[in-house]
C-alpha positions as CSV (number, residue, x, y, z in Angstrom):
1,M,-32.3,116.9,-57.3
2,F,-29.4,114.4,-56.7
3,P,-26.9,114.9,-53.8
4,T,-23.7,116.3,-55.0
5,D,-21.4,113.3,-55.3
6,I,-24.5,111.8,-56.9
7,E,-24.2,114.4,-59.6
8,A,-20.9,114.6,-59.8
9,L,-20.8,110.8,-61.0
10,A,-23.4,110.9,-63.4
11,R,-21.3,113.6,-65.6
12,R,-18.2,111.4,-65.5
13,V,-20.0,108.6,-66.6
14,I,-21.6,110.5,-69.3
15,A,-18.3,112.3,-70.0
16,E,-17.2,108.9,-70.2
17,A,-19.5,107.0,-72.4
18,A,-19.1,109.9,-74.6
19,A,-15.4,109.5,-74.7
20,R,-15.6,106.1,-75.8
21,G,-19.1,106.3,-78.2
22,H,-20.9,104.0,-75.9
23,M,-24.7,104.3,-75.3
24,I,-25.9,103.2,-72.3
25,A,-29.1,101.1,-70.8
26,T,-30.4,100.8,-67.4
27,A,-32.7,98.3,-65.9
28,E,-34.2,99.1,-62.6
29,S,-36.1,97.2,-60.2
30,C,-35.8,98.6,-56.4
31,T,-34.1,102.2,-57.6
32,G,-37.3,103.1,-60.1
33,G,-35.6,104.7,-62.7
34,L,-33.7,106.6,-60.2
35,V,-29.9,105.8,-62.2
36,A,-31.5,106.9,-65.3
37,G,-33.0,110.0,-63.5
38,A,-29.3,110.9,-62.4
39,L,-28.1,110.6,-65.5
40,T,-30.3,112.3,-67.8
41,Q,-30.4,115.4,-65.8
42,V,-26.8,116.0,-66.7
43,A,-27.0,118.0,-69.9
44,G,-25.8,116.5,-73.0
45,S,-26.9,112.8,-72.0
46,S,-29.4,112.6,-75.0
47,A,-25.9,111.7,-76.7
48,V,-25.2,108.3,-75.0
49,V,-28.2,107.5,-72.3
50,D,-30.6,104.9,-75.1
51,R,-33.2,104.0,-72.9
52,G,-34.3,102.9,-69.5
53,F,-36.1,100.2,-68.2
54,V,-37.9,100.3,-65.1
55,T,-38.3,96.4,-64.1
56,Y,-40.0,96.9,-60.5
57,S,-42.4,93.4,-60.8
58,N,-41.4,90.1,-62.0
59,E,-43.6,90.1,-65.2
60,A,-41.6,93.7,-66.3
61,K,-37.8,91.9,-65.9
62,S,-39.6,89.2,-68.3
63,D,-41.3,91.3,-70.7
64,L,-38.9,94.0,-70.9
65,V,-35.6,92.5,-70.2
66,A,-36.1,88.7,-71.0
67,V,-35.2,87.2,-67.3
68,P,-36.6,83.9,-67.8
69,S,-39.5,83.2,-65.3
70,A,-38.0,80.2,-64.3
71,L,-34.6,82.1,-63.3
72,I,-36.8,84.5,-61.2
73,A,-38.4,81.1,-59.4
74,A,-35.1,79.5,-58.8
75,H,-33.2,82.1,-57.6
76,G,-36.0,85.2,-56.6
77,A,-35.7,88.6,-58.0
78,V,-33.0,89.8,-55.5
79,S,-30.3,88.1,-57.3
80,E,-27.1,87.4,-58.8
81,P,-28.0,85.4,-61.3
82,V,-31.4,88.1,-62.4
83,A,-29.4,91.1,-61.8
84,R,-26.7,89.5,-64.4
85,A,-29.7,88.4,-66.9
86,M,-31.4,92.0,-66.4
87,A,-27.8,93.8,-67.6
88,E,-27.8,91.3,-70.2
89,G,-31.3,91.7,-71.1
90,A,-31.2,95.7,-71.2
91,V,-28.1,95.9,-73.6
92,A,-29.7,93.1,-76.1
93,R,-33.1,95.1,-75.9
94,S,-31.4,98.6,-77.3
95,R,-28.8,100.3,-78.8
96,A,-26.8,100.6,-76.0
97,A,-23.2,99.1,-75.5
98,V,-23.3,99.1,-71.7
99,S,-25.8,98.8,-69.8
100,V,-26.2,98.4,-65.4
101,A,-28.8,96.4,-63.4
102,V,-30.1,96.9,-59.9
103,T,-32.4,94.5,-58.1
104,G,-32.8,94.9,-54.2
105,I,-34.7,95.2,-51.1
106,A,-35.3,98.7,-50.2
107,G,-37.5,98.2,-47.1
108,P,-38.9,99.2,-44.7
109,G,-40.8,95.3,-45.3
110,G,-40.2,92.3,-47.6
111,G,-37.0,91.3,-46.3
112,S,-35.8,87.7,-44.7
113,P,-33.2,86.1,-42.9
114,E,-31.9,85.3,-46.0
115,K,-32.4,88.2,-48.0
116,P,-32.5,91.3,-45.5
117,V,-33.4,94.6,-45.9
118,G,-31.0,96.6,-47.5
119,L,-29.4,94.1,-50.0
120,V,-29.1,94.5,-53.4
121,H,-27.7,93.1,-56.5
122,F,-25.9,94.7,-59.5
123,A,-24.7,93.8,-62.4
124,A,-23.0,95.5,-65.1
125,A,-22.6,94.8,-69.0
126,G,-20.0,96.4,-71.5
127,P,-17.7,95.1,-74.4
128,T,-15.8,93.4,-71.1
129,G,-18.2,91.1,-70.4
130,V,-20.5,91.5,-67.2
131,I,-19.8,92.0,-63.7
132,H,-21.6,91.4,-60.4
133,L,-21.3,93.3,-57.5
134,E,-23.6,92.4,-53.9
135,R,-24.3,95.4,-51.4
136,R,-25.9,94.7,-48.4
137,F,-26.4,98.3,-47.0
138,G,-28.4,97.4,-44.2
139,D,-31.7,99.0,-42.8
140,I,-30.5,102.8,-43.4
141,G,-34.0,103.3,-44.4
142,R,-35.9,103.3,-48.1
143,E,-34.2,106.5,-49.5
144,Q,-30.9,105.6,-48.3
145,V,-30.8,102.3,-49.8
146,R,-32.4,104.1,-52.9
147,L,-29.4,106.4,-52.8
148,E,-26.5,104.1,-51.9
149,S,-27.8,101.9,-55.2
150,V,-27.8,105.0,-57.4
151,R,-24.4,105.6,-56.6
152,T,-23.0,102.4,-56.9
153,A,-24.7,101.9,-60.0
154,L,-23.5,104.6,-61.2
155,E,-19.9,103.8,-60.3
156,L,-20.3,100.3,-61.9
157,L,-21.1,102.0,-65.2
158,L,-17.7,104.1,-64.9
159,D,-16.0,101.0,-64.8
160,R,-18.2,99.4,-67.4
161,T,-17.1,102.6,-70.1
162,G,-13.7,102.1,-69.4
163,A,-12.5,104.7,-67.1
């Protein structure tokens, strides 16, 4: 279902999380659950994947992973503070020790000069803290932005699981 490199990354995430006894949660906006989908495609993933939150709307970000609506109003849904809050909220609202959050503009519309199509903010939370990453993939098409986002999210999960 996914490209072979994404499947390989997902297998590594599952293996590393299992080796360290870490449960994983995802909080996804522009990827719509694809990160959780890549992880759960791996046999044995139920031992480490606790849950995935699809937080596509601003209300879902607030309701499901406790992102303050004032934070969204101040910075916009596609921002570092919101990505960080999503990652922290995913850990707080699950049994996971490690989480990844993705919020961005996959296109083809919805961009602006300040926040163009292809801008994606990532955050990952784990025992060693929260990290943030911003990527500007460009207007490479909705599917490609989403697939590149899945790759990046899986790489961040690897980092947070201690690999």
